N, C-alpha and C positions, 0 to 999 in steps of 0.2 A: 503493499500500500504505499508508494512514495508519496503521495499526495498527504499522508497524515503525519510524517515524519517531519516535527519541527526543531527537534534539538537532540542532543545526545541520550539523554533518558529514553526518548522512542526507540534508538537502535540497541540500546543496554536490554528494554523490558524484549522487544522481538529476539534478541540473539537467547536470552533466558527461555523465553517460551517455544523457540525452535529447539533448544536442547530439553527439555523436559522429554523424559521418558516414564512409559506407565510403572509404577512402585507393584510390587507383589503381592502386598495386601493393604494398600492403602491409597485411596482418591486424593488426589490433588488440584488446589486451585493457586493458581499464580495470579497475584493481582498488583495493581499499582495503587498504592494510596497517599494523600496527601496530608499536609497539618490542619486543611480548612476544608471544611464540607464532606468530602471522602476519604475519612479514616479509618484506622483499624478498629477503633469501636464502632463506629458505624456498621463497616462489614461483620463483626463478630455479633451485634445484634441481630442483623439479617439473617446470619445463619443460624442462630438462635432461636428466630422466629420459626425457622423451617425443622426444629428440631434436631439441629445439626451440631454437634458440638466438636471443633476440630480437635484432633489429638494432640495435636503440635502446630505452631507457624515457627518458620525460619526467614529473617530478614536478609534477602539476597542482596539486596542493592540500598546503600543507606543515604540519605540526603532529603529534599523535598522534591519532587515526589520520592517516594522509597517500593521496591520491589518485595513484597512478601510472599511466600509458597505456605499455605494450608496444607496439612496433612490431615485428611479425614478418614471416618470409618469407612469401609467398603460403602459409602451410598454412590448413588448413581448422581454426578455433580450438575445434572442439565438443568434442573430446576433453580439450582442455588446459582449458577452461573448466569441464568435468566433473570432471578429477582435482583442481583448485584446490579446488573447491567439497567434493569429497568429502574434502580434507585441512582443511578446517574454515574455509576464506576463505567469508565470507557475501555479500561485496559484489562482485561480479565481472560484468563484462557483455564479452563477445567480440563481434565484427564482423569478418568475412569481407572480402577487397577486392572492389571494384565488378565484380557479376557479369560486366556486359557486357564486360569485360578479357579474363576467363576465358574466355569463348567463342569469343572474336574468330577463333580458329586454327581455324575449321571449313573 
C-alpha cells in the first residue's frame, strides 16, 4: 500500500506484520497504539468486551506510535480485529494459531 506509507513507523509496522508466523498454541494480534486516543488500555477494553483476555503482550517497537503483539488463547481473531478496526485502530493484523494443530483431534 504505497499510498499509506507516510513515515518510518509505517515501514516498521509492515515489516513486523510481514514477519509474523502462526504460533503453535496461541493466536496473535499485532497492532499500532498511540499515546492519545488509540491506546493500549482502549485495545484491552475492546478485547475484554469480547471476553478475550490476552495471555501476554510484548512491545515490539517503542515510541509513539508503538507496536504491540498480543498473544491470545486459541481464539479465532477475526472478530477481535474487526472490532479493533471499527473502534479506529487502523494498523492491526491478526493471525490465528497454526491450523494443523487445531485439526489434529479428528
